C-alpha positions as CSV (number, residue, x, y, z in Angstrom):
1,X,-134.0,54.6,22.0
2,X,-134.7,54.3,18.3
3,X,-133.5,57.3,17.0
4,X,-131.0,57.8,13.8
5,X,-129.0,59.5,15.7
6,X,-127.3,57.0,17.8
7,X,-124.0,57.5,19.6
8,X,-121.1,55.4,18.8
9,X,-120.8,54.4,22.5
10,X,-124.5,53.2,22.1
11,X,-125.6,49.7,22.6
12,X,-128.2,47.0,20.9
13,X,-131.1,46.1,22.8
14,X,-131.1,42.4,22.8
15,X,-129.6,42.2,19.0
16,X,-132.7,44.6,18.0
17,X,-134.2,47.8,17.1
18,X,-133.4,50.0,20.0
19,X,-130.1,50.7,21.2
20,X,-129.4,52.4,24.7
21,X,-126.8,54.3,26.2
22,X,-127.5,54.1,30.0
23,X,-129.9,51.6,31.8
24,X,-131.7,51.8,35.1
25,X,-131.5,49.9,38.5
26,X,-134.3,49.4,39.7
27,X,-134.4,47.6,43.3
28,X,-136.8,47.2,46.5
29,X,-136.6,49.4,49.6
30,X,-138.4,48.0,52.3
31,X,-139.5,52.3,53.2
32,X,-139.1,53.8,49.8
33,X,-140.5,51.4,47.8
34,X,-140.2,51.0,44.5
35,X,-136.5,52.7,44.0
36,X,-134.6,53.1,40.1
37,X,-131.5,54.8,39.8
38,X,-129.9,55.5,36.4
39,X,-126.1,53.9,35.4
40,X,-123.8,55.1,33.2
41,X,-122.8,51.7,30.5
42,X,-119.1,51.8,32.0
43,X,-120.5,51.0,35.4
44,X,-123.3,48.2,34.6
45,X,-121.8,44.8,35.5
46,X,-121.0,43.0,32.3
47,X,-123.2,39.9,32.7
48,X,-126.1,42.6,33.5
49,X,-124.7,44.2,29.8
50,X,-124.3,40.8,28.4
51,X,-128.1,39.6,29.0
52,X,-129.5,43.1,28.3
53,X,-127.8,43.0,24.4
54,X,-126.8,39.4,23.2
55,X,-129.0,38.6,20.5
56,X,-131.4,36.5,21.0
57,X,-131.7,32.8,19.1
58,X,-134.4,32.1,16.6
59,X,-137.8,30.8,17.9
60,X,-139.6,28.3,15.4
61,X,-137.5,29.7,12.8
62,X,-138.1,33.1,13.4
63,X,-136.0,35.8,13.8
64,X,-136.5,37.8,16.8
65,X,-134.3,40.9,15.7
66,X,-137.5,42.4,14.1
67,X,-141.6,42.8,16.2
68,X,-142.6,39.6,15.5
69,X,-146.9,39.1,15.3
70,X,-148.5,36.1,17.0
71,X,-151.8,35.6,15.9
72,X,-154.7,34.6,18.2
73,X,-157.0,31.9,17.4
74,X,-158.9,30.7,19.8
75,X,-161.5,27.1,19.2
76,X,-163.2,27.4,21.7
77,X,-166.9,28.1,22.8
78,X,-166.4,31.1,25.8
79,X,-163.3,33.4,24.8
80,X,-164.0,36.6,26.0
81,X,-163.1,38.2,22.2
82,X,-164.1,35.7,19.8
83,X,-165.9,33.0,21.5
84,X,-167.6,30.1,19.3
85,X,-166.5,32.2,15.7
86,X,-163.9,29.4,15.5
87,X,-164.7,26.3,17.1
88,X,-165.5,24.2,13.8
89,X,-162.4,23.6,12.0
90,X,-163.0,24.9,8.7
91,X,-163.9,28.0,10.7
92,X,-160.8,28.0,12.2
93,X,-158.2,27.3,9.0
94,X,-159.8,30.4,7.2
95,X,-159.0,31.8,10.0
96,X,-155.4,31.2,10.1
97,X,-155.2,31.9,6.2
98,X,-156.4,34.9,6.6
99,X,-154.2,36.1,10.3
100,X,-151.0,34.8,7.9
101,X,-152.4,37.2,4.7
102,X,-152.9,40.4,7.8
103,X,-149.0,40.0,8.6
104,X,-149.4,36.9,11.4
105,X,-145.4,35.6,11.1
106,X,-147.1,32.6,14.1
107,X,-150.1,31.0,14.8
108,X,-151.5,30.5,18.7
109,X,-154.2,27.8,19.1
110,X,-156.0,27.2,22.4
111,X,-158.7,25.0,23.1
112,X,-159.2,26.4,26.7
113,X,-160.8,29.6,27.6
114,X,-158.1,31.2,30.2
115,X,-161.1,34.6,30.4
116,X,-161.3,35.8,33.6
117,X,-164.1,32.9,35.7
118,X,-163.1,30.4,33.2
119,X,-163.6,27.1,34.1
120,X,-160.9,24.0,33.7
121,X,-161.6,22.1,30.5
122,X,-161.3,18.4,30.6
123,X,-158.1,17.2,28.7
124,X,-159.4,14.8,26.4
125,X,-162.0,17.6,25.3
126,X,-159.0,20.2,24.4
127,X,-157.4,17.5,22.3
128,X,-160.3,17.3,20.5
129,X,-160.9,20.9,20.1
130,X,-157.0,21.6,18.7
131,X,-155.1,18.7,17.7
132,X,-157.2,18.3,14.5
133,X,-157.2,22.0,13.7
134,X,-153.8,22.4,14.1
135,X,-153.4,19.2,11.9
136,X,-155.3,21.0,9.1
137,X,-153.1,24.4,9.1
138,X,-150.7,22.5,9.0
139,X,-151.3,20.4,6.1
140,X,-151.9,23.8,4.1
141,X,-149.5,26.3,6.0
142,X,-146.2,26.4,6.6
143,X,-146.2,29.6,9.1
144,X,-145.3,28.2,12.5
145,X,-147.9,27.1,15.5
146,X,-148.2,27.5,18.6
147,X,-150.3,25.1,21.7
148,X,-151.9,27.7,24.1
149,X,-152.0,24.9,27.3
150,X,-151.5,24.6,30.7
151,X,-151.4,20.6,30.1
152,X,-148.6,18.3,29.2
153,X,-151.5,15.8,27.3
154,X,-152.5,18.3,25.0
155,X,-149.0,20.1,24.0
156,X,-147.8,16.5,23.4
157,X,-150.8,16.1,21.0
158,X,-150.1,19.2,19.5
159,X,-146.4,18.8,19.2
160,X,-147.2,15.6,17.2
161,X,-149.6,16.9,15.0
162,X,-147.5,20.2,13.8
163,X,-147.1,22.5,16.8
164,X,-143.9,23.9,16.9
165,X,-144.3,26.1,20.5
166,X,-145.6,25.4,23.4
167,X,-147.2,29.0,25.3
168,X,-148.0,28.1,28.9
169,X,-149.9,30.6,30.8
170,X,-149.3,29.0,33.8
171,X,-145.2,28.9,33.2
172,X,-145.3,24.9,33.7
173,X,-147.2,25.1,37.0
174,X,-150.4,23.8,36.9
175,X,-149.0,20.4,34.9
176,X,-144.8,20.4,35.7
177,X,-145.3,17.0,33.3
178,X,-145.1,19.7,30.6
179,X,-141.8,20.9,30.9
180,X,-140.7,17.1,30.1
181,X,-143.0,17.2,27.0
182,X,-142.0,20.1,25.8
183,X,-138.4,18.9,26.5
184,X,-138.5,16.0,24.6
185,X,-139.9,17.5,21.8
186,X,-136.5,19.9,21.7
187,X,-139.8,22.9,21.5
188,X,-139.0,26.5,22.7
189,X,-142.1,27.5,24.9
190,X,-143.5,30.6,26.4
191,X,-143.9,30.4,30.1
192,X,-146.4,33.8,31.6
193,X,-146.9,34.9,34.6
194,X,-150.4,34.9,36.1
195,X,-151.9,35.6,40.4
196,X,-154.0,32.6,40.5
197,X,-156.2,30.4,38.5
198,X,-158.8,32.3,36.0
199,X,-161.3,31.1,37.5
200,X,-160.7,33.6,40.2
201,X,-157.6,35.5,39.7
202,X,-158.9,38.7,39.1
203,X,-161.2,38.4,42.8
204,X,-158.7,40.9,44.6
205,X,-154.5,40.6,43.3
206,X,-152.1,41.4,45.1
207,X,-148.3,42.4,45.3
208,X,-146.0,43.6,46.9
209,X,-144.1,45.1,43.8
210,X,-146.2,44.0,41.3
211,X,-143.5,44.6,38.4
212,X,-140.6,43.0,40.4
213,X,-142.8,40.3,41.7
214,X,-143.7,39.2,38.3
215,X,-139.8,39.7,36.8
216,X,-138.8,37.5,40.3
217,X,-141.4,35.0,39.6
218,X,-140.3,34.6,35.4
219,X,-136.8,34.7,36.5
220,X,-137.6,31.2,38.7
221,X,-139.6,29.9,35.7
222,X,-136.8,30.3,33.2
223,X,-134.2,28.8,35.6
224,X,-136.6,25.7,36.2
225,X,-137.7,25.1,32.7
226,X,-133.8,25.2,32.1
227,X,-133.8,22.4,34.8
228,X,-136.0,20.4,33.2
229,X,-133.7,20.5,29.6
230,X,-135.4,22.9,28.0
231,X,-133.0,25.1,26.1
232,X,-132.1,28.7,27.5
233,X,-131.8,30.1,24.2
234,X,-136.0,28.8,23.4
235,X,-137.7,30.2,26.4
236,X,-139.6,32.8,26.0
237,X,-141.3,35.1,28.8
238,X,-144.6,37.1,28.7
239,X,-145.7,39.4,31.9
240,X,-149.0,38.3,31.9
241,X,-151.1,41.7,31.3
242,X,-154.8,40.8,32.4
243,X,-153.8,37.6,34.1
244,X,-154.3,38.3,38.5
245,X,-153.7,42.3,37.7
246,X,-156.0,45.2,38.3
247,X,-156.0,48.2,35.6
248,X,-153.1,49.7,37.5
249,X,-151.3,46.7,37.9
250,X,-151.1,46.5,34.2
251,X,-150.1,50.0,33.6
252,X,-147.3,49.9,35.6
253,X,-146.1,46.8,33.5
254,X,-146.4,48.2,30.5
255,X,-144.7,51.7,31.5
256,X,-141.7,49.8,32.6
257,X,-142.0,46.3,29.8
258,X,-138.4,46.8,29.1
259,X,-137.7,45.4,32.7
260,X,-138.0,42.1,31.3
261,X,-135.0,42.2,28.9
262,X,-133.0,41.8,31.9
263,X,-133.9,38.2,32.0
264,X,-132.1,37.3,28.7
265,X,-134.6,35.5,27.1
266,X,-137.3,37.2,23.8
267,X,-140.6,39.0,25.4
268,X,-144.1,38.1,24.7
269,X,-146.8,41.0,24.8
270,X,-150.5,39.6,24.8
271,X,-152.9,42.4,25.8
272,X,-155.0,43.0,23.0
273,X,-158.8,43.4,23.5
274,X,-157.8,42.9,27.5
275,X,-160.1,44.6,29.4
276,X,-158.7,47.6,30.5
277,X,-158.1,48.7,27.1
278,X,-161.9,48.9,27.6
279,X,-162.1,50.5,30.7
280,X,-159.3,53.7,29.8
281,X,-160.9,53.6,26.2
282,X,-164.2,53.8,26.4
283,X,-165.0,50.4,24.9
284,X,-167.5,47.6,26.4
285,X,-167.3,44.9,23.8
286,X,-164.1,43.8,23.0
287,X,-164.5,43.8,19.5
288,X,-164.5,47.2,19.4
289,X,-160.6,47.6,20.8
290,X,-158.8,47.1,18.2
291,X,-158.0,50.8,18.1
292,X,-156.4,50.4,22.1
293,X,-154.8,47.2,21.2
294,X,-152.6,48.8,18.4
295,X,-151.7,51.7,20.9
296,X,-150.0,49.0,23.6
297,X,-148.8,46.9,20.7
298,X,-147.1,50.1,19.6
299,X,-145.6,50.5,23.1
300,X,-144.4,46.9,22.7
301,X,-142.6,47.9,19.8
302,X,-141.1,50.9,21.6
303,X,-139.6,49.0,24.6
304,X,-138.2,46.4,22.3
305,X,-141.2,43.7,22.3
306,X,-140.0,40.5,20.3
307,X,-143.9,39.2,19.8
308,X,-146.9,40.9,19.9
309,X,-149.8,38.0,20.5
310,X,-152.7,39.6,18.6
311,X,-156.5,39.3,17.7
312,X,-156.2,42.1,14.9
313,X,-153.3,41.2,12.6
314,X,-153.6,43.3,9.6
315,X,-154.5,46.6,11.4
316,X,-151.1,45.6,14.1
317,X,-148.7,44.7,11.5
318,X,-150.1,47.8,9.6
319,X,-149.0,50.0,12.4
320,X,-145.9,48.2,13.3
321,X,-144.2,49.1,10.0
322,X,-145.3,52.3,9.7
323,X,-143.6,52.8,13.0
324,X,-140.6,50.9,11.9
325,X,-140.0,53.0,8.6
326,X,-140.4,56.4,10.6
327,X,-138.0,55.4,13.2
């Protein structure tokens, strides 16, 4: 809830802008599938209530008490939405400045497309695409940056030249060494759920229960990251909209985003310009999906998502500013 008429016993969600007076306990049932039951605050276990209400620590200097915008900067020739537009370092730096001016709080630089069907990029090529751009942006911009990579060597090169955060769509399962690199740099990270490799992930994704399966996967990856030496309060989770998921899977997750606050970490929503928006919004071309992307971003804000990863920073910032003002 965000209504101004807040009951005296309401609890604040994750130290942010939403509050609640009841929770829903969700469990698996072999016969009935997912089952939910509303629970009064007095009946919520203390450890669960603590995870739901504890203010999230700042990440890369950014407070998590209001929605933050992560601007997508792909320095790739083949990304699904903007492939090839920002490969040249000067074009990438200009786009970075444009996104910051449009309201981006953090920039996410990626050198390997993870669109459905994409092939693995060699480490040396990925470093050549990303490190010079990060270094050039850092020379003129103080805005935090994340490196969007699955590979330890790419992450190391990016952190060396100025990246602040490691954003791994494989949640440290593609290259296990990336966890040690992140820990040694004392850098925050984002762990995302994906079923399968980008080359094959959309062939026929299957789940027992997509919401609970994703939740359990992220819970396990948080523990793995902590075991590798990464501070729990510096871990972000991402349910991975569009990564090994059908349209129905994506919608189920989007309707239940608030469940991921139970993990006790900031939550990132990355749905910008994804294919399901084009299908539901009758927009075959990715560049025409801004309105639908903003609508999904606002759905995330209403469910307390701390970070929105988007292409259209100006439109998203305007929408969030208005949403927060009237709520």
